[in-house]
C-alpha positions in Angstrom: 8.6 -15.6 -35.2 6.1 -13.2 -36.7 4.4 -12.9 -33.3 7.7 -12.1 -31.6 8.4 -9.3 -34.2 4.9 -7.9 -33.6 5.4 -7.9 -29.8 8.8 -6.2 -30.1 7.3 -3.6 -32.4 4.5 -3.0 -30.0 6.9 -2.7 -27.1 9.1 -0.3 -28.9 6.1 1.7 -30.0 4.6 1.9 -26.5 8.0 2.9 -25.1 8.5 5.6 -27.7 4.9 6.8 -27.1 5.4 7.0 -23.3 8.6 9.0 -23.8 6.9 11.5 -26.0 4.1 12.5 -23.6 3.6 16.2 -23.2 1.0 18.5 -21.7 0.1 19.6 -25.2 -0.5 16.1 -26.6 -2.3 14.6 -23.5 -5.5 16.6 -24.0 -6.4 17.0 -20.4 -10.1 17.5 -19.5 -11.2 20.7 -18.0 -10.3 20.6 -14.3 -11.8 22.1 -11.2 -9.0 23.6 -9.1 -9.8 23.3 -5.4 -9.0 26.2 -3.0 -5.5 27.1 -3.8 -3.1 30.0 -2.9 -0.3 31.1 -5.2 2.9 29.2 -5.8 5.9 30.2 -3.6 9.6 29.5 -3.9 11.6 27.7 -1.2 14.7 28.4 -3.3 17.9 27.2 -1.6 16.2 25.9 1.6 15.3 22.4 2.6 11.9 23.5 3.7 9.5 22.0 1.2 7.6 20.4 4.1 6.7 23.8 5.6 5.8 25.2 2.2 3.5 22.2 1.4 2.1 22.2 4.9 1.3 25.9 4.9 -0.2 25.7 1.4 -2.5 23.0 2.6 -3.6 25.0 5.6 -4.1 28.1 3.4 -6.5 25.9 1.3 -8.2 24.7 4.4 -8.8 28.4 5.4 -10.2 29.2 2.0 -12.5 26.2 2.1 -13.7 27.2 5.6 -14.5 30.8 4.4 -11.7 32.4 6.4 -10.2 34.2 3.4 -6.9 34.2 1.6 -3.9 33.9 3.9 -0.2 33.9 3.4 1.3 32.0 6.3 4.9 32.1 7.4 6.9 29.0 6.4 10.0 30.2 8.3 8.1 30.6 11.5 7.4 26.9 11.3 10.9 25.9 10.1 12.7 28.0 12.7 10.9 26.5 15.7 11.2 23.1 14.3 15.0 23.5 13.9 15.4 24.3 17.6 13.5 21.1 18.4 15.6 19.1 16.0 18.8 20.3 17.7 17.5 19.4 21.2 16.2 16.0 20.1 19.4 15.1 18.2 21.6 15.9 21.2 19.3 14.1 23.6 19.5 11.0 21.4 23.3 11.4 21.2 23.2 11.8 17.5 21.4 8.6 16.8 18.6 10.0 14.7 18.8 11.8 11.3 19.7 15.5 11.6 18.4 17.6 8.7 16.6 20.8 7.9 13.9 18.6 6.3 10.8 17.6 8.0 7.2 16.2 7.9 3.8 17.6 8.4 3.6 16.4 12.0 6.6 18.8 12.6 4.3 21.7 11.5 1.5 20.4 13.8 3.9 20.3 16.7 5.0 23.9 16.2 1.4 25.1 15.9 0.5 23.3 19.1 3.4 24.8 21.0 4.0 28.2 19.4 1.0 29.1 17.2 1.3 30.6 13.7 2.2 33.8 12.0 1.4 35.4 8.7 4.2 36.0 6.2 3.8 39.7 6.6 4.9 39.4 10.3 7.8 37.0 9.8 9.2 36.2 6.3 12.5 34.7 7.4 14.2 36.9 4.9 16.5 39.7 5.8 15.2 41.9 3.0 12.2 42.0 0.7 14.3 41.4 -2.3 16.2 38.3 -1.2 15.3 34.6 -1.7 15.5 31.9 0.9 19.1 30.7 0.9 19.9 28.5 3.9 23.4 27.4 2.9 25.3 29.4 5.6 22.6 28.7 8.2 22.5 25.0 7.7 26.3 24.8 7.7 26.6 26.8 10.9 24.0 24.7 12.7 25.5 21.5 11.5 29.0 22.4 12.8 27.5 23.5 16.1 25.6 20.3 16.6 28.7 18.2 15.7 30.7 20.2 18.2 28.2 19.6 20.9 28.1 15.9 20.2 31.8 15.7 20.4 31.7 17.3 23.8 29.0 14.9 25.0 26.4 17.6 25.4 22.9 16.2 25.5 21.1 19.3 26.7 21.8 22.9 25.8 22.6 25.3 28.6 21.5 28.9 28.6 24.6 30.1 26.8 24.4 27.5 24.1 20.7 28.2 23.6 21.5 31.9 23.2 24.1 31.1 20.6 21.7 29.0 18.5 19.1 31.8 18.7 21.8 34.3 17.6 22.6 32.2 14.5 18.9 31.9 13.6 18.4 35.6 14.2 21.3 36.5 12.0 20.0 34.3 9.1 16.2 34.5 9.5 15.6 37.5 11.6 14.2 37.6 15.2 10.7 36.4 15.7 8.5 39.2 17.1 6.6 38.4 20.3 3.6 40.4 19.0 2.6 41.7 15.6 -0.1 43.7 13.9 -2.6 42.1 11.6 -5.5 44.0 10.0 -5.3 46.7 12.7 -5.1 44.4 15.8 -2.2 43.1 17.9 -1.7 39.4 18.1 0.7 36.8 19.5 1.3 33.7 17.4 -0.9 31.8 19.7 -3.8 34.2 19.6 -3.5 34.5 15.8 -3.9 30.8 15.4 -6.8 30.6 17.8 -8.7 33.8 17.1 -8.0 34.5 13.4 -7.2 31.1 11.8 -9.2 28.9 14.1 -7.2 25.9 13.0 -7.4 22.7 15.0 -4.1 20.8 14.6 -5.8 17.6 15.6 -8.0 17.6 12.5 -5.2 16.3 10.3 -3.9 12.8 9.8 -0.9 11.3 8.0 -1.7 8.1 6.0 0.5 5.5 4.2 0.0 2.1 2.7 2.5 -0.7 3.3 2.0 -4.4 4.0 4.7 -4.9 6.7 2.4 -3.5 9.3 -1.4 -4.2 9.9 -3.9 -2.2 8.0 -6.2 0.3 9.8 -3.6 0.7 12.6 -0.9 3.2 13.2 2.8 2.5 12.9 6.1 4.5 13.1 7.1 5.0 9.5 10.7 3.8 9.0 12.1 6.8 7.2 15.0 9.0 8.2 13.0 12.1 7.7 10.5 10.9 10.3 13.1 12.0 12.9 10.6 12.3 15.6 9.3 8.7 15.3 5.7 9.8 14.6 3.1 7.2 13.7 1.2 7.1 10.4 -2.2 5.4 9.7 -1.8 2.4 7.4 -4.5 1.5 4.9 -4.8 -0.7 1.8 -3.8 0.8 -1.5 -7.4 0.9 -2.8 -8.4 3.0 0.3 -5.3 5.2 -0.2 -6.6 6.2 -3.6 -10.2 6.4 -2.4 -9.2 8.8 0.4 -7.3 11.1 -2.0 -10.1 11.1 -4.7 -12.9 11.6 -2.2 -11.1 14.5 -0.6 -10.6 16.2 -3.9 -14.1 15.5 -5.0 -15.5 17.2 -1.9 -13.4 20.3 -2.2 -10.6 19.3 0.2 -6.9 19.2 -0.8 -4.2 16.7 0.0 -0.5 16.9 1.0 1.7 14.7 -1.1 4.8 13.2 0.6 7.1 11.2 -1.6 9.8 10.7 -4.1 10.7 13.6 -6.5 14.3 12.6 -7.0 13.3 10.2 -9.7 13.9 10.3 -13.5 10.2 10.0 -14.1 9.5 13.2 -12.1 10.0 15.7 -14.9 9.2 19.0 -13.3 10.5 21.0 -16.2 7.9 19.3 -18.5 5.2 19.5 -15.8 4.7 15.8 -15.8 5.4 12.9 -13.4 4.5 9.4 -14.7 6.2 5.9 -14.8 7.6 5.6 -18.3 7.4 1.8 -18.0 3.7 2.3 -17.9 3.3 -0.4 -15.2 0.0 -1.0 -13.4 1.0 -0.6 -9.8 0.0 -3.2 -7.2 0.3 -3.2 -3.4 3.2 -5.7 -3.8 5.0 -3.4 -6.3 4.7 -0.5 -3.9 5.9 -2.5 -1.0 9.0 -3.8 -3.0 9.8 -0.2 -4.0 9.7 0.9 -0.4 11.9 -2.0 0.8 14.5 -1.8 -1.9 14.5 2.0 -1.6 13.6 2.7 -5.2 11.0 4.9 -3.6 12.4 7.3 -1.1 10.8 10.1 0.8 12.5 13.3 -0.2 9.9 16.0 -1.1 6.5 17.3 -0.1 4.0 19.1 -2.3 0.2 19.8 -2.4 -2.4 18.1 -4.5 -5.1 20.6 -5.5 -7.0 19.0 -8.4 -7.5 15.9 -10.5 -8.3 15.4 -14.2 -8.1 12.8 -17.0 -6.2 12.8 -20.2 -7.7 11.9 -23.6 -6.8 8.2 -23.0 -8.8 8.1 -19.8 -5.8 8.1 -17.4 -6.1 9.9 -14.1 -3.7 12.7 -13.3 -3.4 14.7 -10.1 -2.6 18.4 -10.3 0.1 19.2 -7.8 1.4 22.5 -6.5 5.1 22.6 -5.9 7.3 25.1 -4.1 10.0 25.7 -6.7 8.7 29.0 -7.9 6.3 30.0 -10.7 8.9 30.0 -13.5 10.4 26.5 -13.3 8.1 25.1 -15.9 5.4 26.0 -18.4 2.4 25.6 -16.0 3.5 28.1 -13.3 5.2 25.7 -10.9 2.5 23.0 -10.8 2.9 19.4 -12.1 0.6 16.8 -13.4 1.1 13.5 -11.7 -0.3 10.3 -13.3 -2.0 7.8 -11.1 0.8 5.1 -11.6 3.4 7.5 -10.3 1.1 8.5 -7.4 0.6 4.9 -6.4 4.3 3.9 -6.6 6.1 7.0 -5.4 3.8 8.6 -2.8 5.1 7.6 0.6 2.3 9.3 2.6 -0.6 11.7 2.2 -2.0 14.1 4.7 -5.7 15.0 4.8 -8.3 16.5 7.0 -9.8 13.6 8.8 -13.3 14.8 7.8 -12.3 14.2 4.2 -11.9 10.5 4.7 -14.9 8.4 3.5 -17.0 7.3 6.5 -16.6 3.6 5.7 -12.8 3.9 5.9 -12.9 6.1 9.0 -14.9 3.5 10.8 -12.2 0.9 10.0 -9.6 3.3 11.3 -11.6 4.1 14.4 -11.5 7.9 13.9 
């Protein structure tokens, strides 16, 4: 009986302790912040994926000595929206239609249309406004439903023109050329001549047991509306890739579940309050029973430890600088990372050589 009482006391004490975690009491070690641009605000737009993707590419540019860039999220989002409409109609409405997306959507836009700086295309109708896509998303959704009801599977010239007019009215028209530091560029020439980004340098990686490891598979998630394939590695390699990248000055895109009670952005912390050690089986079960969902993308730019020796990742969000006490970042403990991260995106050169060999890249 005495042992039971002690165990109950320890359980209650541990639970209370976990609930009282704060940045102030955790005593984080001094952290090296990898190349990182300032926090932005997606505001009322479902474009976290383009914000996280651009933030990641901006860090790549800093690491490569290219300088500090501010890339246009809405250039990426707008071109991707056109593709989403076309694909959804071609599939007769059988895929998930949403303004959300994944990093491979950004890669596709860069390959087909290039890139622009924010100064050339902000996607805002005035310098004082925030991104608010309520009216835009509603108008596009109604249009797509109307086309599906009519059996349209491919837009004609008139319908394409209407879509462009809606996008122009809400985001502004994309200029064919623009000036940057005294020279005239197209989006394609800007990507190639100024940024020198190779879209093929980046890989999406996940870790689930229902597909073979060190192979690619199409991730079964509604936001993977293009049916792109992700590399699959064991959980230990998943962590090793992330940690090695950060150790060597790279950064990592985080793709996972932020709609979770343990994701406490206002407190600047994300951790499992159960304090569970996360296994490959735990992670798999959470994916299959959908207690882990893919609903947000962010950008990991650092790693540290608390005074108890626990590892925490330092993650840049896109919900503005004033959403919490640490300027829009969040500390994510390793247990939350292992359980709630659906995928990571890294430069393939950041992957440890032993793991790259197993992947065949």
